[in-house]
N, C-alpha and C positions, 0 to 999 in steps of 0.2 A: 585611325591612329590611337584614339583613346579607348577603343574597344566598342563592340556592339552590344548594348544591354540585352537585346533580344536573344542573343546567344547564351544568356545566363538566366533565363526566366525561371528556372528551377532552383536558383540560388538567390534568395532575396537579398542577402548581404552584398553580394557582388553586383547584382542587378541594380540595387538602389544606389550604390557608390558610383557606378559608371553613369547611370541616368543623371545623378546629381551634377557630375562634372560636365556632362553634355548640356544640361539645362543652364548651368552657370555660364558656360562658354557662349551660348546663344544670347543670353541676357546681357552678357558683358559686351558682345559685339554690337548689340542694339544700343546700349548706353554709350559706347564709345562713339558711335555715329552721332548721337545727340550732342555729345560734348564737343565734337569737331564743328558742329553748327551753331554752338553757343557764341553769339556775337557780343555778349555782355562782359566777357572776360578776356584777358590777354592770352597770348600763346603759352607763356610759362604756366599760367594758372590751368589752362586746358591740359597740359602735360602733367601737372600736379594731380588733377582729378583723374586722369587716365591711369596714373601710377597706382592710385587707390583701387581702381577697378582691377588692374592687373594683379595687385597683391591679393585681392579677394579671390580671384580666379586661380592664382598660383597656390593659395592655401587650400582651396578645394581640391585641386589636382594632387597636391602632396598628400592630403588625407586619403584620397582614393587610391593613390599608389601604395600607401601603407596598408590599406585594406586588402588590396589585391595580393600583396606579398604575404600578409599574414594568413590569408585564406589559402594561398598556395602551400604554405608550410603545414597548415592544418590537414589539408588533403593528403599530403605526403605521409604525415603521421598516421592518419586514418588508414591509408593504404597499407602501411607497414603493420598496423595492428591486425588488419584482416589477414594478411599473408602469414603473420606470426602465429595465428591460431588455426587458419584453414589448412596449413601444410605442415602440421606437427605430426611426426611419425608416432604410431602406436607401438610401444615396446613389445606388446603381446604378438605383434605381426612381424617381428624382426626376421624370423626364418623365411617368411614370404618375400620380404624385401631383399633378402640375400639371394634367393632364387631369381627374383626379378632382375637384380643387378647382374647376375651371371648371364641371364638370357640376353639382356641388352648388350653386354660386352661381346657376346657371341655374334649377335645380329649386326653389330657395328662393323664386323669384318666382312660383311656380305655386300658392301657398297650401297648403291642406291636402293636396291631391293630391301636390304636390311634396314636402311633408314625409313623406308615406307612402312615396314612392319613395326618398327619402334614408334613411329608417329601415331599409328593406329592404336597401339597398345596403351601409350600414355594418355591418349584422349578418351579411351573407352574404359580403362580400368584405373580406379583411384589408387590402387597399390603400386601400379607401375608409375603413375603420376607422381606419387610421393617419393618413390625411389629415384626418379630422375631429378626431382626438385631438390632433394636433400643430399645428393652425392656429387663429388667433384668430377669434372670432365675426365680427369685422369683415370679414376676408378671405372668410369662408364665406358672408357675406350673410344671416346668420340672427340672430335676437335672442339675446342672451347667455344667457337662461334656457333657451332651446330647445337651444342648444349644450351647456350643462351637463347637460341631461337626456339628450341623445344620448350624451355622453361617459360618463355613468353606465351607460347600457345597453351601451356598448362594453366597459367594464370588467367588467360582469356576464357578458358573453358570452365574452370572450377572456381574462379574468383573474379568474374568480369567487372564487378563494381570497383575492385582494387585497381585494375588497369584504367578504368574510366577516371578515377581519382588522379592517377599519375598524369594522364593525358590532359586533364583540365588544369592541373597544377602547372604543367609546362606552358600551356596556353596563357595562364594568368601571369606567369613570370615574364613571358614574351611581351605581353601588353604593358606590364608595369615598367619594363625597361625603356619604353617609349616616352614615359612621362617626364623625365628630366629634360629631354630635348624640347618637349612641348612647353614646359615651364620657362625654359630659357628663351624660347621664341616669343612667348607672351611678353616678357619683360623687354625684349629687344624691339618688338613691333608696336607695343602700345604707347610708349612714351620715350622721351629723350632726357637722359640725366643732365645734359648740357642745358636744355631749356629750363629744367627744374632748378638748376643752380642759379639761374638768373633771378629767382625769387629772393635771393639773399640781398639783392640790391633794392628791394622794395622799401619804400619810406612810408611809415604810418603817420598820419596827421590827425 
């Protein structure tokens, strides 16, 4: 639920954040067990102590969630920077791009065979790859979903690290979205506000 730190061994920031929340969760569970066995205090006091443990764990989880979300944004930004430089057309080759565009549009009319030829061209020739990447599906004469698929293949071939950044970003956001539920469950299961409220009846002598 909180993410597997082993899946992010190449990213120290994420690895350490997830590792910390796992470690805190384990120590919190151990401490909670000891509190429940403490016969020197009343039940309301046990819940008061448990609430402190819950608050510490929740704070750690919130910090980890922020770290995951921030890292996800950084990866998206880095991916955009890579694609913004890797797929910039060279004005000196505009004539070649125009010929490539015309060829793609002609092949697009040849059905599956044409699509196969286009796929081979954009993955073998950077000029064809740039033409596909930088033109609208309308100009290419291809369905929009087909063009999106071709562009993804181009990124995977010529900028694989960019695609990896996006995939990792999606994974981090997916994990981060689990944290609010985990935090709510910690507060709900560690202590009872009703028991803690009984402390207001305590008399000091």
